[in-house]
Structure formats: C-alpha cells, structure tokens
C-alpha positions in Angstrom: -19.8 -99.2 134.7 -23.0 -100.6 136.2 -24.8 -98.7 139.0 -24.6 -101.8 141.2 -20.9 -101.1 141.5 -21.6 -97.6 143.0 -21.8 -98.8 146.7 -18.4 -100.5 146.4 -16.9 -97.4 144.6 -18.2 -95.1 147.4 -16.7 -97.5 150.0 -13.4 -97.5 148.1 -13.2 -93.8 147.9 -14.0 -93.3 151.6 -11.5 -96.0 152.6 -8.8 -94.4 150.4 -9.6 -90.9 151.9 -9.6 -92.4 155.3 -6.3 -94.3 154.8 -8.0 -97.6 155.5 -5.7 -99.9 153.5 -7.5 -103.2 154.5 -10.9 -102.0 153.3 -9.4 -100.4 150.2 -7.7 -103.6 149.2 -10.8 -105.7 149.9 -13.1 -103.5 147.8 -10.6 -103.2 145.0 -10.3 -107.0 144.9 -14.1 -107.4 144.9 -14.4 -104.9 142.0 -11.7 -106.6 140.0 -13.3 -110.0 140.5 -16.6 -108.6 139.4 -15.3 -106.7 136.4 -13.3 -109.7 135.2 -16.5 -111.8 135.4 -15.3 -114.2 138.0 -18.7 -114.1 139.8 -18.5 -117.8 140.6 -15.9 -116.8 143.2 -18.3 -114.8 145.3 -20.1 -117.7 147.0 -16.7 -119.2 148.0 -15.5 -115.8 149.3 -18.8 -115.3 151.2 -18.8 -118.7 152.9 -15.0 -119.2 153.5 -13.6 -115.7 153.5 -14.5 -114.9 157.1 -12.9 -118.1 158.3 -9.7 -117.5 156.3 -9.5 -113.8 157.5 -10.1 -114.7 161.2 -7.5 -117.5 160.9 -4.9 -115.0 159.5 -5.8 -112.5 162.2 -5.4 -115.2 164.9 -2.0 -116.2 163.5 -0.9 -112.6 163.8 -2.1 -112.2 167.4 -0.6 -115.5 168.5 2.8 -114.9 166.9 4.3 -113.6 170.2 3.6 -117.0 171.7 5.4 -118.7 168.9 8.4 -116.5 169.0 8.8 -116.7 172.7 8.2 -113.0 173.3 5.3 -114.1 175.5 6.0 -117.1 177.7 3.9 -119.5 179.7 5.3 -117.8 182.8 4.0 -114.5 181.5 0.6 -116.0 180.8 0.3 -117.5 184.2 1.5 -114.3 185.9 -1.2 -112.3 184.1 -4.0 -114.7 184.6 -4.9 -113.6 188.1 -4.2 -109.9 187.7 -7.1 -107.5 187.6 -6.3 -106.6 184.0 -6.0 -110.2 183.1 -9.4 -111.0 184.5 -11.0 -108.0 182.8 -9.2 -109.0 179.5 -10.7 -112.5 179.8 -14.2 -111.2 180.4 -13.9 -108.7 177.7 -12.6 -111.3 175.2 -15.6 -113.5 176.1 -18.1 -110.7 175.6 -16.5 -109.5 172.3 -16.4 -113.1 170.9 -20.1 -113.6 171.8 -21.0 -110.2 170.3 -19.1 -110.9 167.1 -21.0 -114.2 166.8 -24.3 -112.3 167.0 -22.8 -109.9 164.4 -22.4 -112.8 162.0 -26.0 -113.8 162.5 -27.1 -110.1 162.0 -25.0 -109.8 158.8 -26.5 -113.0 157.5 -30.1 -111.9 158.2 -29.6 -108.3 157.2 -26.9 -108.2 154.5 -28.1 -104.8 153.3 -26.6 -103.3 156.6 -23.1 -104.4 155.8 -22.3 -101.2 153.9 -23.3 -99.1 156.9 -21.3 -101.3 159.3 -18.3 -100.9 157.0 -19.0 -97.1 156.6 -19.1 -96.7 160.4 -15.9 -98.7 160.7 -14.2 -96.4 158.1 -15.4 -93.3 159.9 -14.1 -94.7 163.1 -10.7 -95.4 161.5 -10.6 -91.9 160.0 -11.8 -89.8 162.9 -11.4 -91.8 166.0 -8.0 -93.5 165.2 -9.7 -96.9 165.2 -8.7 -100.1 163.5 -10.9 -101.8 160.8 -11.9 -105.0 162.7 -15.2 -103.6 163.7 -18.0 -104.8 161.3 -18.6 -108.1 163.1 -18.6 -106.6 166.5 -20.6 -103.6 165.3 -23.2 -106.0 163.8 -23.3 -107.9 167.1 -23.9 -104.6 169.0 -26.6 -103.6 166.6 -28.2 -107.0 167.1 -28.1 -106.5 170.9 -29.5 -103.0 170.7 -32.3 -104.1 168.4 -33.2 -107.0 170.7 -33.1 -104.7 173.7 -35.3 -102.1 172.0 -37.8 -104.8 171.0 -37.9 -105.9 174.6 -38.8 -102.4 175.7 -41.5 -102.1 173.1 -43.4 -105.1 174.5 
C-alpha cells in the first residue's frame, strides 16, 4: 500500500476507535475508490459531494416539518421567544462561519486532516457530533484574520 494512503488510514483508525461512523464510512469509501483505481471520481466528489451531503443533512433536519411534528403555529410561536431569536442569530453566524470554512478549506486543503482530526477528538472526548470541519475551518479563518489584524 502506498504511503499516500497513510493519512486516510490514520483517520480511519481514529474514527473507528472514536466510534465516529460517518467519518469511518467516508474514509473507507475514499480508500476503496482509490484502491480500485476510480480516481476520476475524486473531482466529482470534491466539487459535488459537499452539496449532496448538505442537501441530505437539510432533508433530515426539515423532516419534522414534513411529518407535521412541527407546525406553522409552532414556528410562529417560537419566532419571538428569546430562544428563537438566539437560535436565529446563531444560525446566521454558523452559516456565515461555515461559508468561510469552505473558502479556508479550498485555499488550505492540507488543513483538512487536522480539522477532521479535531472533529474526531471532539466526538470521542467531548460527546460531539461530526458536522464540525466546515465550521471549524471558518473559525480558523476568523482567528487567522483576527491575528493578522493584531500583527499590523
């Protein structure tokens, strides 16, 4: 096996040890694609994979609306509550941060492994959920920008 597979193997081992099923499956699929020689799939996965993944995640999150478990009355009632307002503001901030994360990942792809590693460690030791790399990338981008401002 080529040494260039080592980072993926390390992430696979850590994700299995950390019971992070999503990352384990993702890395296993990438390794299988690579080992089978379907390298032409990588550009498609890189350009369309994020959109497909976010779409599936959004479907999951919106399912209570489709099933009627959350109604229009529930939404309107929550809209003006303090928690509803904080949730709205937090959602705006996180979406904006994740957008910066995409830019950061595109300009610094070598950092992806560390973002994923941090996410795996957060899942293992802080009982987190593995949706963090984009937001983490955005926060790194914000910190780097802030630190550069302070250097001036």
